[in-house]
PLY file of the C-alpha trace (Angstrom):
ply
format ascii 1.0
element vertex 82
property float x
property float y
property float z
element edge 81
property int vertex1
property int vertex2
end_header
323.75 247.63 14.70
321.27 248.92 12.33
318.98 245.98 12.40
318.99 246.14 16.50
318.23 250.13 16.24
315.08 249.44 13.90
313.77 246.47 16.15
314.56 249.22 19.56
312.92 251.87 17.74
309.72 249.83 16.78
309.33 247.92 20.13
309.27 251.56 21.81
306.99 253.07 19.50
304.46 250.37 19.88
304.79 250.93 23.68
303.94 254.31 23.19
300.91 253.78 21.61
298.34 255.53 23.28
295.20 253.24 25.14
292.86 256.13 25.38
292.56 258.97 22.96
289.86 262.09 23.33
288.70 265.01 21.20
290.25 267.21 23.97
292.41 266.85 27.14
289.96 269.28 28.90
287.40 265.75 28.58
289.33 263.33 30.45
287.97 262.97 33.91
290.92 263.08 36.55
288.43 261.30 39.27
288.11 258.14 36.33
292.15 258.13 35.56
291.75 257.53 39.87
289.57 254.70 39.73
291.50 252.85 36.62
294.70 253.32 38.99
295.98 255.36 36.25
299.08 257.14 38.16
301.25 259.00 35.02
300.19 260.44 31.98
302.09 260.84 28.75
300.97 263.78 26.87
302.15 264.60 23.72
302.64 268.67 23.49
302.69 269.22 19.57
298.57 269.64 18.42
297.41 268.57 22.01
298.84 271.10 24.83
299.59 273.69 22.25
298.78 274.86 18.85
300.86 273.10 16.16
302.62 276.41 15.63
303.48 277.30 19.18
305.98 275.84 21.65
304.38 276.74 24.35
300.78 275.49 26.20
298.24 278.28 27.27
297.71 279.32 30.65
294.28 276.71 30.68
296.73 273.79 29.71
299.66 275.01 32.23
296.44 275.57 34.91
294.73 271.64 34.13
298.36 270.26 34.22
299.10 271.89 37.99
295.92 270.75 39.17
296.80 267.14 38.10
299.87 267.60 39.13
298.26 268.94 43.03
296.35 265.53 42.40
299.52 263.39 42.76
299.50 262.87 38.77
302.98 262.18 37.41
303.07 264.29 34.12
305.51 263.67 31.17
305.22 265.67 28.11
305.94 264.36 25.23
306.83 265.74 21.40
307.70 263.81 18.19
309.02 267.13 16.36
312.88 268.43 16.55
0 1
1 2
2 3
3 4
4 5
5 6
6 7
7 8
8 9
9 10
10 11
11 12
12 13
13 14
14 15
15 16
16 17
17 18
18 19
19 20
20 21
21 22
22 23
23 24
24 25
25 26
26 27
27 28
28 29
29 30
30 31
31 32
32 33
33 34
34 35
35 36
36 37
37 38
38 39
39 40
40 41
41 42
42 43
43 44
44 45
45 46
46 47
47 48
48 49
49 50
50 51
51 52
52 53
53 54
54 55
55 56
56 57
57 58
58 59
59 60
60 61
61 62
62 63
63 64
64 65
65 66
66 67
67 68
68 69
69 70
70 71
71 72
72 73
73 74
74 75
75 76
76 77
77 78
78 79
79 80
80 81
């Protein structure tokens, strides 16, 4: 059973490895995402949308996510902290 869990987790982590990394979420042009056929975004909350010490995005990040959602993107916020 432990071996199965380990294999599952390793596969899952590989699936969640980023295809694209930017210094700031504000560098992402949604027009490029649309052109590339990207419809779903998995966005890390910790130290990406929020400062490391906070757990809620600021107004600027919320506005950006709302705009992307209105453009038709599916947005999933993820976290690796407990």
